[in-house]
TIMI-2910 file (N, C-alpha, C, CB; in pm, 1 decimal, decimal comma, always signed):
<rs>
+----------+----------+----------+----------+----------+----------+----------+----------+----------+----------+----------+----------+------+
!      n_x !      n_y !      n_z !     ca_x !     ca_y !     ca_z !      c_x !      c_y !      c_z !     cb_x !     cb_y !     cb_z ! resn !
+----------+----------+----------+----------+----------+----------+----------+----------+----------+----------+----------+----------+------+
!  -4617,5 !   +177,4 !  -1946,5 !  -4543,2 !   +290,8 !  -1826,5 !  -4499,4 !   +407,5 !  -1935,9 !  -4370,7 !   +214,2 !  -1720,8 !  Met !
!  -4495,7 !   +550,7 !  -1872,0 !  -4357,5 !   +599,8 !  -1960,7 !  -4230,9 !   +575,0 !  -1921,9 !  -4345,8 !   +737,8 !  -1975,9 !  Pro !
!  -4176,6 !   +601,5 !  -2029,0 !  -4023,5 !   +630,8 !  -2047,7 !  -4004,1 !   +734,2 !  -1902,3 !  -3983,1 !   +723,4 !  -2225,8 !  Glu !
!  -3863,5 !   +704,7 !  -1849,6 !  -3771,9 !   +775,9 !  -1714,5 !  -3720,2 !   +872,6 !  -1799,4 !  -3636,4 !   +678,1 !  -1622,1 !  Glu !
!  -3726,6 !   +993,3 !  -1741,7 !  -3660,2 !  +1137,3 !  -1806,7 !  -3582,9 !  +1188,5 !  -1731,3 !  -3746,9 !  +1249,9 !  -1839,4 !  Leu !
!  -3466,6 !  +1186,2 !  -1776,9 !  -3308,4 !  +1258,3 !  -1728,5 !  -3379,1 !  +1382,9 !  -1703,0 !  -3155,9 !  +1275,5 !  -1859,4 !  Leu !
!  -3287,6 !  +1492,2 !  -1652,4 !  -3313,0 !  +1621,2 !  -1631,5 !  -3078,5 !  +1633,4 !  -1701,0 !  -3400,5 !  +1669,4 !  -1404,0 !  Thr !
!  -3058,0 !  +1758,5 !  -1755,9 !  -2884,0 !  +1724,4 !  -1824,2 !  -2824,3 !  +1751,8 !  -1655,7 !  -2794,8 !  +1884,7 !  -1993,7 !  Val !
!  -2878,4 !  +1740,7 !  -1569,5 !  -2758,4 !  +1757,1 !  -1428,9 !  -2772,8 !  +1597,5 !  -1391,4 !  -2816,7 !  +1890,7 !  -1259,1 !  Pro !
!  -2865,1 !  +1502,9 !  -1386,9 !  -2844,6 !  +1379,4 !  -1392,8 !  -2809,3 !  +1344,1 !  -1468,7 !  -2905,4 !  +1320,4 !  -1376,3 !  Glu !
!  -2808,6 !  +1391,0 !  -1654,7 !  -2724,1 !  +1313,0 !  -1716,7 !  -2570,4 !  +1321,7 !  -1664,1 !  -2738,4 !  +1345,5 !  -1854,3 !  Val !
!  -2526,1 !  +1427,6 !  -1661,8 !  -2434,4 !  +1464,5 !  -1637,7 !  -2352,4 !  +1371,0 !  -1479,4 !  -2473,8 !  +1609,0 !  -1642,0 !  Met !
!  -2393,9 !  +1370,4 !  -1416,2 !  -2366,2 !  +1267,9 !  -1295,0 !  -2337,3 !  +1154,7 !  -1293,2 !  -2445,0 !  +1250,8 !  -1226,0 !  Ala !
!  -2394,4 !  +1084,9 !  -1426,7 !  -2410,1 !   +970,1 !  -1460,9 !  -2297,4 !   +920,3 !  -1497,3 !  -2494,4 !   +957,5 !  -1540,7 !  Arg !
!  -2296,1 !  +1070,9 !  -1624,0 !  -2157,8 !  +1023,7 !  -1760,4 !  -2032,4 !  +1059,3 !  -1681,6 !  -2153,7 !  +1140,9 !  -1943,6 !  Leu !
!  -2061,4 !  +1164,1 !  -1557,4 !  -1964,7 !  +1214,8 !  -1480,2 !  -1848,8 !  +1323,4 !  -1552,7 !  -1902,2 !  +1091,8 !  -1424,2 !  Lys !
!  -1956,9 !  +1345,6 !  -1632,0 !  -1901,3 !  +1506,7 !  -1744,3 !  -1989,9 !  +1678,4 !  -1747,1 !  -1931,5 !  +1446,4 !  -1945,4 !  Val !
!  -1939,6 !  +1691,6 !  -1770,0 !  -2008,1 !  +1861,6 !  -1749,6 !  -2125,4 !  +1908,1 !  -1835,9 !  -1892,6 !  +1981,2 !  -1789,0 !  Gly !
!  -2189,9 !  +1962,2 !  -1777,9 !  -2321,9 !  +2059,9 !  -1864,6 !  -2261,9 !  +2051,3 !  -2009,2 !  -2342,8 !  +2261,7 !  -1808,1 !  Arg !
!  -2164,8 !  +2121,9 !  -2068,7 !  -2122,3 !  +2171,2 !  -2235,0 !  -2115,0 !  +2066,5 !  -2304,4 !  -1980,8 !  +2245,6 !  -2263,8 !  Thr !
!  -2033,3 !  +1909,0 !  -2204,5 !  -2017,6 !  +1815,9 !  -2334,4 !  -2198,3 !  +1765,4 !  -2333,2 !  -1872,2 !  +1653,6 !  -2306,3 !  Thr !
!  -2296,3 !  +1744,7 !  -2250,4 !  -2387,0 !  +1699,7 !  -2259,8 !  -2455,9 !  +1786,7 !  -2373,7 !  -2435,9 !  +1683,5 !  -2139,5 !  Val !
!  -2494,7 !  +1894,0 !  -2332,7 !  -2501,4 !  +1971,8 !  -2471,4 !  -2404,0 !  +1954,9 !  -2585,6 !  -2492,3 !  +2108,2 !  -2444,9 !  Tyr !
!  -2326,6 !  +1906,2 !  -2591,3 !  -2272,6 !  +1884,2 !  -2765,6 !  -2322,9 !  +1757,5 !  -2742,0 !  -2083,0 !  +1896,5 !  -2831,1 !  Asp !
!  -2361,6 !  +1680,8 !  -2670,0 !  -2415,2 !  +1555,7 !  -2720,9 !  -2542,5 !  +1567,2 !  -2802,9 !  -2440,0 !  +1466,3 !  -2609,2 !  Leu !
!  -2592,7 !  +1654,7 !  -2722,3 !  -2778,5 !  +1668,0 !  -2755,2 !  -2808,9 !  +1729,8 !  -2905,2 !  -2867,7 !  +1798,8 !  -2628,3 !  Ile !
!  -2646,7 !  +1853,7 !  -2885,3 !  -2685,0 !  +1904,2 !  -3005,5 !  -2611,5 !  +1849,9 !  -3134,0 !  -2670,8 !  +2042,4 !  -2994,8 !  Arg !
!  -2539,6 !  +1724,8 !  -3098,6 !  -2518,4 !  +1703,8 !  -3256,3 !  -2575,8 !  +1570,5 !  -3242,9 !  -2351,3 !  +1712,9 !  -3329,7 !  Thr !
!  -2694,1 !  +1520,4 !  -3188,8 !  -2732,5 !  +1457,1 !  -3203,3 !  -2737,1 !  +1313,6 !  -3140,4 !  -2716,5 !  +1484,3 !  -3276,0 !  His !
!  -2600,5 !  +1269,0 !  -3107,9 !  -2623,7 !  +1193,4 !  -3050,9 !  -2694,1 !  +1120,2 !  -2916,4 !  -2563,8 !  +1195,1 !  -3070,2 !  Arg !
!  -2725,9 !  +1223,2 !  -2842,8 !  -2790,6 !  +1220,1 !  -2769,1 !  -2961,5 !  +1220,2 !  -2749,0 !  -2734,6 !  +1284,0 !  -2735,1 !  Leu !
!  -3046,3 !  +1205,6 !  -2816,4 !  -3147,4 !  +1215,5 !  -2777,7 !  -3259,3 !  +1309,8 !  -2638,0 !  -3131,3 !  +1112,9 !  -2782,3 !  Pro !
!  -3318,4 !  +1437,2 !  -2706,3 !  -3383,9 !  +1468,7 !  -2660,8 !  -3501,8 !  +1506,2 !  -2697,2 !  -3340,8 !  +1511,5 !  -2622,7 !  Ser !
!  -3554,2 !  +1588,9 !  -2508,0 !  -3694,7 !  +1702,1 !  -2573,7 !  -3722,1 !  +1822,3 !  -2521,6 !  -3840,1 !  +1648,3 !  -2558,7 !  Leu !
!  -3782,1 !  +1845,5 !  -2524,4 !  -3749,3 !  +2004,1 !  -2442,5 !  -3929,4 !  +2048,5 !  -2361,6 !  -3687,0 !  +2171,6 !  -2614,8 !  Thr !
!  -3931,4 !  +2016,4 !  -2236,2 !  -4037,5 !  +2033,6 !  -2217,0 !  -4071,7 !  +2159,4 !  -2121,7 !  -4074,7 !  +1920,2 !  -2183,2 !  Ile !
!  -4173,4 !  +2258,7 !  -2186,7 !  -4145,1 !  +2340,6 !  -2103,6 !  -3993,2 !  +2448,7 !  -2122,7 !  -4149,8 !  +2251,8 !  -1991,4 !  Gly !
!  -3881,8 !  +2507,9 !  -2058,4 !  -3805,3 !  +2553,3 !  -2139,9 !  -3648,5 !  +2430,3 !  -2056,7 !  -3810,2 !  +2757,1 !  -2135,0 !  Arg !
!  -3667,4 !  +2323,8 !  -2032,0 !  -3636,5 !  +2264,5 !  -1959,3 !  -3590,7 !  +2178,3 !  -2097,8 !  -3728,0 !  +2233,1 !  -1843,5 !  Ser !
!  -3467,7 !  +2040,2 !  -2057,5 !  -3457,2 !  +1862,8 !  -2181,5 !  -3462,5 !  +1819,9 !  -2088,8 !  -3321,4 !  +1787,1 !  -2294,0 !  Arg !
!  -3505,6 !  +1715,9 !  -2152,7 !  -3514,5 !  +1601,6 !  -2086,7 !  -3460,2 !  +1491,7 !  -2157,3 !  -3638,2 !  +1578,9 !  -2052,9 !  Arg !
!  -3387,1 !  +1370,4 !  -2152,6 !  -3357,0 !  +1270,4 !  -2218,7 !  -3362,0 !  +1138,8 !  -2160,0 !  -3252,3 !  +1293,1 !  -2262,0 !  Ile !
!  -3435,7 !  +1039,2 !  -2243,3 !  -3476,9 !   +939,9 !  -2236,4 !  -3369,5 !   +860,1 !  -2139,5 !  -3505,6 !   +899,1 !  -2366,2 !  Pro !
!  -3419,3 !   +757,8 !  -2068,1 !  -3332,3 !   +676,9 !  -2000,7 !  -3262,6 !   +577,4 !  -2161,2 !  -3435,1 !   +576,0 !  -1858,1 !  Val !
!  -3396,0 !   +581,7 !  -2183,5 !  -3319,5 !   +428,3 !  -2350,1 !  -3199,7 !   +516,1 !  -2408,9 !  -3478,7 !   +383,9 !  -2559,3 !  Glu !
!  -3268,0 !   +664,5 !  -2468,1 !  -3159,5 !   +771,0 !  -2490,9 !  -3014,3 !   +769,0 !  -2448,9 !  -3202,1 !   +878,4 !  -2435,2 !  Gly !
!  -3030,1 !   +671,9 !  -2294,9 !  -2893,8 !   +714,8 !  -2301,4 !  -2842,3 !   +573,7 !  -2295,7 !  -2840,3 !   +822,0 !  -2183,1 !  Leu !
!  -2881,3 !   +472,2 !  -2249,1 !  -2865,8 !   +332,2 !  -2272,7 !  -2834,2 !   +292,4 !  -2397,8 !  -2970,6 !   +267,3 !  -2240,7 !  Arg !
!  -2901,3 !   +370,9 !  -2515,8 !  -2873,1 !   +354,9 !  -2642,9 !  -2719,6 !   +397,5 !  -2696,4 !  -2976,5 !   +427,7 !  -2707,5 !  Gln !
!  -2707,1 !   +556,4 !  -2631,4 !  -2599,9 !   +587,0 !  -2641,4 !  -2466,8 !   +570,6 !  -2626,2 !  -2612,7 !   +630,4 !  -2621,3 !  Tyr !
!  -2478,1 !   +455,3 !  -2448,8 !  -2369,9 !   +430,6 !  -2413,7 !  -2330,9 !   +283,5 !  -2481,3 !  -2369,4 !   +445,4 !  -2270,1 !  Leu !
!  -2418,5 !   +195,1 !  -2531,0 !  -2376,6 !   +102,9 !  -2597,6 !  -2341,2 !    +70,3 !  -2701,7 !  -2415,3 !    +56,5 !  -2590,3 !  Ala !
!  -2346,3 !   +234,4 !  -2791,1 !  -2285,4 !   +253,6 !  -2895,0 !  -2136,6 !   +263,4 !  -2940,4 !  -2332,0 !   +333,3 !  -2916,4 !  Ser !
!  -2149,9 !   +359,9 !  -2828,9 !  -1962,5 !   +417,3 !  -2777,6 !  -1954,5 !   +315,7 !  -2749,6 !  -1900,0 !   +533,1 !  -2650,0 !  Arg !
!  -1996,4 !   +192,1 !  -2670,5 !  -1892,4 !    +45,9 !  -2629,9 !  -1875,3 !     -8,4 !  -2743,5 !  -1952,3 !    -80,7 !  -2527,0 !  Leu !
!  -1947,4 !     -2,8 !  -2836,1 !  -1929,6 !    -59,8 !  -2966,5 !  -1816,4 !    -51,6 !  -3048,3 !  -2014,2 !    -19,0 !  -3034,9 !  Gln !
!  -1838,4 !   +120,9 !  -3039,7 !  -1701,3 !   +181,3 !  -3072,4 !  -1580,3 !   +138,5 !  -3074,2 !  -1680,0 !   +260,4 !  -3013,2 !  Tyr !
!  -1605,6 !   +147,9 !  -2957,9 !  -1430,7 !   +100,4 !  -2834,2 !  -1449,9 !    -45,9 !  -2845,7 !  -1429,6 !   +154,7 !  -2603,3 !  Glu !
!  -1494,6 !   -103,1 !  -2872,4 !  -1423,8 !   -234,4 !  -2922,9 !  -1394,6 !   -287,3 !  -2997,8 !  -1441,3 !   -302,7 !  -2911,6 !  Glu !
!  -1415,6 !   -211,9 !  -3180,3 !  -1387,4 !   -207,8 !  -3266,2 !  -1265,5 !    -93,5 !  -3295,8 !  -1493,8 !   -211,1 !  -3314,8 !  Ala !
!  -1263,3 !    -43,0 !  -3203,8 !  -1089,2 !    +16,6 !  -3225,3 !   -958,6 !    -36,2 !  -3195,7 !  -1064,5 !   +125,5 !  -3154,7 !  Ala !
+----------+----------+----------+----------+----------+----------+----------+----------+----------+----------+----------+----------+------+
</rs>
């Protein structure tokens, strides 16, 4: 089954952050994405991995 892809606004809503923050995460390769036409899409699994890595970082601090 193909992996679910999220739009930038969907990621913004899930993380409760702004557009600039999401694009910064994409630009710095902390959040994987792909371009389809002129739109950015973020794999759900990539978002889960990002959140898991942030949780590990926070627990270690």
